[in-house]
N, C-alpha and C positions, 0 to 999 in steps of 0.2 A: 666334080663329085656330086652325086645326087643327094638331095636333102629331103627330110621328111616334112610333109605339110604341117604347118603349125596347128591346124584345126583337126588333125587326126590323133585320136587318143591312143595311149599305150595300154597294154594289158599288164596285169600284175601276176607274177608267179606266186602261187599259193599251194597249199595242200589242205587235206581235210582238217588239220589241226589249226591252220592259220587263216583260212578263208574268211572267217567271221570277224577278223581284225579289220578287214578292208571293206566288206560289203554286208548289207542287210540280207541275210540268207532267208529264202522262203522254204517252205516244206519241200516243194518239188526240186528246187535248186540243191538242197541238201542231199536229196536222193542221188542226183548226178555226182556230187562230190564224194559221198560215202560209198557208192556202188560202182562208179565207173572210173574215177581217178585212180592212178594216173593213166590217162588215155587221151585220145585226140578229140576231146570235147571241152569247150569252154563255156562259161556262163557270164551273163551280164546281169547285174543286180544294182539296186540303189547303193551308192557309195556311202561309206562312213566318213566322218570328219578327219580320220587319220590319213586319208588319201588327198594329197595336194591337187588343186585344180589343174596345175600344169600337166599332171599325168593324164587327166581325163579331158583335157582341152576345154575345161569349164563345164562339162556335162555332169549331171547329177547321178550318173550311173558309172559303173566300173566293170571292166572285163577281168575275169579271173581264170587262169589257166594252170593246168598241171598235166603236161603231156608225157612226162617221163619220170623215171626214178631219180634222175638228176634234179628235176624240178622239186620232187619231194624233199631231197636232201637240202637243196638251196633254201627252200621255204622254211625248213626247220631252224635255220641259222640266221634268219633276217629279223630285224626288229622294225625296220621301216619298209615301205613298199619297194619291191624290186621290179622295176618296169622292164617290160619285154616287148618286142615287136616281132612280127613274122619275118621270115628270112627271104625278103624280096624287096624290090623297089616298087613303089606304088605304080600300078598300071602294068607291071611285068609279071610273068609267071612266078608262082611260089617256088622257092629253092628248097629242095628236100634232100639234097646230096651234099655231104660235107665238103667234098673237093670243089663243087660249084660255088658253095658259100665262101670258101677260102679264096678262090680266084676273084670273086666279086667284091669281097669286103676286107681282105687282108690289108691291114694298115689303116682301115677306116673304123671298123667295129672294135670296141674295147675287149670283147670276149666272143669267141666262136667255139662252141663245145661240140666235139665229135662224139656221137653216141650211136652205137650200132643198133639200138632198138628201133630207131626211126624206120617206119615202114613206108615211107614216101606218101603219107596220108596228110590231108589237110584237117585242121580242127573243125569240127562241127561247132557252131556258135549259137547258143540258145539264150534268148532274152526273157527274163522273168520280171513281170511288173509286181507292184506291191500287193496286188490281190492274188498273186501266184498264177496268173495267166502266163502262158509260154508262147513265144514266137521264135521260130528257127530263122536266124539271120543269115546263116550260111550252112549249107549241108556239106559235110566233108566225109570223114570215115563213116559217120552215122547219117542215114537219111532222116528226113523229117518224120516219116512214118515210123521208123525204128525208135526215135526218141519219144514220140508221142505214145506209142504202144508201151514203151518202158515206163514212162511216167504214169500212164493209166493204171498200172499194176500196183499203185500205192495202197 
């Protein structure tokens, strides 16, 4: 069985109502949350003390994601961080199909959620520093240009 590297952080499932419980949101990161979520774009911001170090592998930042209406619903009902990971094994291609995830992780993962809205897109991941500078860590559904143009319209 493949294991997750101990130094690799998890993301937290959040929504626009719960994201500020886990991270220090900047003006631009709030624009992503309030305008684009739920969608395939995640943010990385400075973490709050409510997030245990084991979630972030000791990093002072935390990834927050809300890629579906299922995430919105889950985030509404959690009081502690709900850690999440991408559906792949490190170094392998991202799994975007439920049947592939079931074949790969059945009996290993605690939960696999089938959701028809998945458009086989990867999350774009944007890092926001404390001064609200942004860096695109990974382009996915949204390109770096699209995110930067969107944020420039504040």
